N, C-alpha and C positions, 0 to 999 in steps of 0.2 A: 360477679364482677369481672369477668372475661367481657361480658357485652358493654362495659363501659370502655374497654380498650379499643374494642373492635367498631366502633361508631365513627365514620370519618370525621364529621364534624367535631367531635369531642378530640378527636387527635390533633386536629386543626386548632382548635382552642388552647389546646395544651402546649404546641409547638408554633403557633403564630403570635397566641394571645398572651397545730398546725404547725405545745407550746411550753416554752419555758416562762413566759409572760404574756399578758395583753397590752400594748401599750396604751396608757388613757391618752397620751397625745395624739393619738392616730386611731380613732374608734375602729375597729373591725379589723385592725392588724393584729396577727398572731407572731411571735417572734419563735420558731420553732429551733433555732440554736444552728451549730452548723454539724452537716453530717458528714463522714467520711466512706468512699466508695469501699462497699465490701471487698476483700482479697479474692483470689483465685477466679476472676472474671464473673462475680456477682453483678447483677444488674444494676445501674445507679441511674437515675434521672434527676436534674434539676433546674426548675424552669422559674422563672422572675420575669413576668411581663407587667409593663407599665403602660398608665392611660396612652400614651401617644402612639404604641404597637396596638393597643386595644382598639383605639379609633380606627386605625386601619384596616383590623380584622374587621371591624363592623362595617366599614366600606364592602367588603370583600363578600358581607354573607348578607347584607341587609336585603338583596333584590329576592333571591331566593328563601331566606329564613329572616323574615321581619322582626319576630320576637326575639330571636337571637340576637341580631344587629341591634336592637335598643337595649337589650341586658347588656351587652358588651360596652354600648355607649355610658351607660351607668356605672361602669367599673373602674377602679383606680388602679389595682393591682391584683395579678393572681399570681400566687406562690403555689408551686407542685413539687413533691418531693416522692421519687420511687425508690426505696432500697430494698434491694435482694436481701434475704434473709439466709444466713448460713448457720452452722453450727456455731460458729465464733461471735456473731453477733448477737442471735437471735434472744439471749435473756437480757440484754443490757436495752436493744430496741422496744422490746415488749413491756420492759419497765419503764422505759421514755415515756411511750405513747400514754401509759397509766398517768404519769407525772404529768403530761401535757393536757388531758382531760380533766385531772382534778383541777389545774390551775386553771383551765377555761370556765368550768361551774363556778371555782372560789373569785373569779373576776366579772361575774356578771352574765356569763354566756348560758343560753339556755340549751339544754340537749334535748332535740327534736325527735331524733333517730338513735335506736339501740336496737343492734341486730347481732344475734349469736346464732350463728350457721352451723348447719350439722358438720360441714367439711373444716371446719375450725376458722370460719368467716366471723371478726370481730369489726363490726362498724358503727362508728359514732358520728352523729351530725348535729353541729352545732349551730346556732344562730347568736347574734348581738344585734338587739333592737337598737335602731335611732328613736328620737320621738318623733311621733307620727306614724306613719305607717310604712315605714321602708325599713329595710335591715342595714346595718353600717358593715357587718361581715358575717361570713358564711366559713365554716371550719368543717372539714370532713378528716376523719382519720379511720384508716382501714389496717387492718393486720389479717392476713390470709397464710396460707400453709406456704407462700416463697416469697411475699412483698409486706412491706411496709408503704402505705401510702397516705399522704399528707396533703391537704389543698388546702388554702387560704383564699377568699376572694371578697376583697374590700371594695367598698362603694356607696353607692345610694341605691340599693337594690329593692324594688318591690317583691314580695314574696309569690304573688300571682306571676310573675314574670321567671322565677325560678321553677315554679310548678308547670308552667306553660312548657318551658324548654325541657323539664324532664318527661312530660308527656310526650313531647313531639319526638323526642331521641329514646324514647322508652328507656329511662334511668330512674329505676325506682326509687333511690333515696330523693333525688330531687323532688317527685312527685311526692313523697311523703311528707317532705318539709312542707310544700304548699299546703296540702292537707291539714297539717299539723297548726298552721299560722292561719286558718281560716276558722278554727275553734276559737 
């Protein structure tokens, strides 16, 4: 989990560049609903990056990371939520993530990765396919001892792009998505 936060490109992607229901009018989009920052100084991050800012980010990284630039150009929206878990919100947010996962599976999303870690990490990675060889969306749900993390990437994404990005940045769940979609 910490490897994802520590890589500079991922941080730049999140800062520069899921669900109660997946909307049919926008394939790949997950509506996570609204989140309230936890009290007592708990961590809270909310990021919504649309295609105009993503195109700008693509220009910035293309020279050094061509695969990342190509991936960013194919993305329409990135949503990221990081909510610090406290004693007051833990039960509600754990129930909410279970509802999000059930809703994704009930709306045709495929669960590609399921990780139950020794230290309480609970990771689910979902994809929604388009006709052909691309993905309409990617949704990542993570619960660890201190955080709830939700990520939704919407676009026209090729699985090998995600796998290559995961390989290049050493992000295991992204590498696993590419491997799962090759099968």
